[in-house]
C-alpha positions in Angstrom: -0.1 -0.2 0.0 1.2 3.5 -0.9 0.3 6.1 1.5 -0.9 9.5 0.1 -1.4 13.1 1.5 -4.7 13.7 2.8 -4.2 17.3 2.1 -1.6 19.7 0.5 -1.0 22.8 2.4 0.0 26.3 1.1 0.9 29.9 1.5 4.2 29.9 2.9 7.3 31.6 0.8 9.9 29.8 3.3 10.7 26.8 4.5 8.6 25.5 7.4 10.2 25.5 10.7 7.6 24.1 12.8 3.8 22.5 13.0 1.6 21.3 15.5 -2.0 19.4 14.7 -4.9 20.0 16.7 -7.0 17.2 15.7 -9.9 18.1 18.1 -10.6 21.5 15.9 -9.2 19.8 12.6 -6.3 22.6 12.4 -3.0 22.8 11.4 -0.8 25.3 12.5 2.5 25.9 10.7 5.3 28.7 10.8 8.1 29.2 8.7 11.6 30.2 8.8 10.5 33.8 7.8 6.9 34.0 9.5 4.4 34.1 9.7 2.3 31.4 10.9 -0.7 30.2 9.4 -3.7 27.9 10.3 -5.3 25.6 7.7 -7.9 23.2 7.5 -7.6 19.2 7.8 -9.0 19.4 4.1 -6.0 22.0 3.4 -7.9 25.2 3.5 -6.0 28.4 4.6 -8.0 29.7 7.6 -5.8 32.6 8.9 -2.6 33.9 9.4 -0.8 34.9 12.8 1.0 38.0 12.7 3.1 38.6 15.7 2.8 41.5 17.4 4.4 44.5 15.3 8.2 44.7 14.8 10.6 47.1 13.0 11.0 46.8 9.1 13.5 44.4 7.5 14.2 41.4 7.7 16.6 40.9 10.4 13.8 41.9 12.8 11.1 39.4 11.4 9.8 37.5 13.7 11.2 33.5 13.1 8.8 31.0 15.0 10.6 28.3 16.3 8.1 26.2 18.4 4.4 26.1 18.3 1.6 24.5 20.4 -2.5 24.3 20.1 -4.7 23.4 22.8 -8.1 21.9 22.1 -9.6 25.3 24.1 -8.7 27.1 20.6 -5.2 28.8 22.0 -1.7 28.9 20.0 1.1 29.4 21.8 4.3 30.6 19.4 7.9 31.0 21.0 10.1 32.8 18.4 13.8 32.9 18.0 13.8 36.5 19.8 12.6 34.5 22.8 9.3 36.2 22.7 6.2 33.9 23.3 2.8 35.0 22.1 -0.6 33.3 22.8 -3.0 33.4 19.9 -7.1 32.4 19.6 -7.5 30.3 16.6 -9.6 33.2 15.1 -5.8 35.0 15.0 -6.3 37.5 17.6 -3.4 38.5 19.6 -4.0 37.5 23.5 -0.9 38.0 24.9 2.8 38.3 24.6 5.8 37.7 27.2 10.0 37.9 26.2 12.1 35.8 28.2 16.1 35.5 27.9 16.0 31.6 29.0 17.2 28.8 26.1 13.9 27.0 25.1 14.1 24.0 23.8 
């Protein structure tokens, strides 16, 4: 038997650096090397773009997602390379941010 993909997710311009699946809500959330994070349905439909807090213009200031996790309650936590945590609703609304100097793995 050959495995075939259930859906092909599109929308990122750069390589994917992190992803998570929330089966309870039927969502796939992914982040790319140069941002942003995208929310897709399990069928492959692009639903939302998660934009971090506004930063200075330019690629050196781009928020680069490193880790991502979703909850069945509809929250998405994203950790960016620069030590920034962001909590989003699955509707795309930024709910909270926190900066840390700790090394997160």
